[in-house]
Phi, psi and omega in degrees: 000135181299151179282150175270354181233132181289131173101341178205158180282155176229161179260068183285156179257144176271124178279309181192167175233120183232124181053035179083000179260124180263130174256119179232161190204160169229128181227151177193113184064232178265002178266131180210138175238132182231138179223155172250138181222129174255103183298332182292316181261351184062021176282136184225137179225127173265121186280153184294159179299153179283178178301136186301130177259117181276143176291142176258137180304128178084002182236155175252120183276146178218151174231133179227138177283138185245331183193155177216138179186183184253124175275098186286343178282327184245008179050061187213148173258138185225152177233138177246136170219165186231131171259132180218165188231135181247150173226161183259127178226114182054041177080005182244135176280125178235151180265144172261101187295336182289346181261007182290134181234126178258140177222153180226138180254138177247123178292323181298318180268348180053047179204165178257158170212155179280148177249130180272071184225157174238071180270160172269144182253168172257145179256009185224055192295336185262018181243050178055041184255009179231153176207147178240138179205120171050053175081008181232131173265134180240141173208163178279142174213187176214148179210163180273128180279177181296337179276001177090352180268148178278136179225153178283141178222158171266124177261129181238112184253120180276118184289337180278310182272345182055044175235168183220161173226156175239148178232122181288148171240030185301326181290336178279349185262002178291129183054034183282136179260036179053065181283168170274123184253141177229141174257129177221172174248124181230118179051048177062031176225142173290127186236136177256126175246123179246124178246132184250119182292329188300318182232019179053038181264144177233133176240142178236131178224143178246152180261125180279318183213127179299134179092351182246102185294334180287351183272000171294130180236122179280122183268309187223151164221121181211162182243136179274085186307310185299341184240034189295341182259013184244160175268125189232093174279134177292142178255289184210170176261131177280183182273356183235043179056040176239141178265124181260126183218164182252129180263115182274087175218191184294333183272346179050075185251147163263138179227156179232121184252121180278115184286345179277312183269342181075022183242150171279115188270343170191155171220138189235129175288127185298318180296319178296319180298316180296319180293319179296321178296321179295316178300317180298315181296318180295320179295318180296321179295317179296317180296319179298319179296322181294316184284340177276000000 
C-alpha cells in the first residue's frame, strides 16, 4: 500500500474498501493523513488537510475518521471525520461533547466542509466497527437514553443527504456479557456479529429498517466447539457465508467458520502465511527480472 508520507513508509490503517477504492489513514492527536488507493490501477491520492482545528484551553484535541463511502446520488466519494476534545478529571480522560466538530470531504470538490450535526462517534474505529452499504455509512456509537443510562446505538449517515439516524440495540444488550461486536454487510443487509469469549459463542443479527430497533432479527447462535478454550474475536464476513476470525493462541491462526454447515473450513498459521507471501513475492520478482 502506498505511503501517506513522502520519503518513508508508514503503518497506515485501512478504513474500508468501496467499489475497489481503499481508504487508508494515519492519525495522531489533531494530525491526520488520509489517502485513496486503487490497487487495480495503482492510482493513489492523498486528500488535502481538513479545516484547521484549534486547540481549546485545558483540552486535548483529537481527530478520528468515522466513515468512507460512495455518494451514488452525486457520483462522489466522501470521508467523514470527527474532531473532539478531552479533559482530565481525577486522572481520567473525559470528552466534552459540546466541542465536537464534524467534517466531510468530497472527492469531486476536493475540499472539506463542516457539518452542523450532533452525531455520536465511535472510539474504536479499527475494530470492525464500521460498515458501508448503498450510500450509507454505519458505525457504532453510544448515547444517553431517556432513562439517563448510556446505551449502544447504530449510527447511519446518508452520504447524499448528509443526515443521520440512530438505531438502538438495547434489546440485544439484555444479560450481555460484553461481547466483541462487528459490523458487516451480509446479503445487502447491515449485520451485527457478536462474539462471546466466555463460551466461544457467536450470534448474528440483521437490521431490517434503519431507525427501528424492533427490526433487528437474530439469525444464528452457535458455538465454535473446536476452539472452546480460546478467545475468538470476530474479524470479518467472507463472501460465502463464512465468518473469518483470528484465534489468539500460540499458533496465531486465522480460521473461517461456515455458518451453513457449522464447520471450520480452514485455519491458517499467520507466520506460515507471512512466509508464503514473502516466497511468492520473491518468486514473482525473480520471474519479472527474467522476462525483462
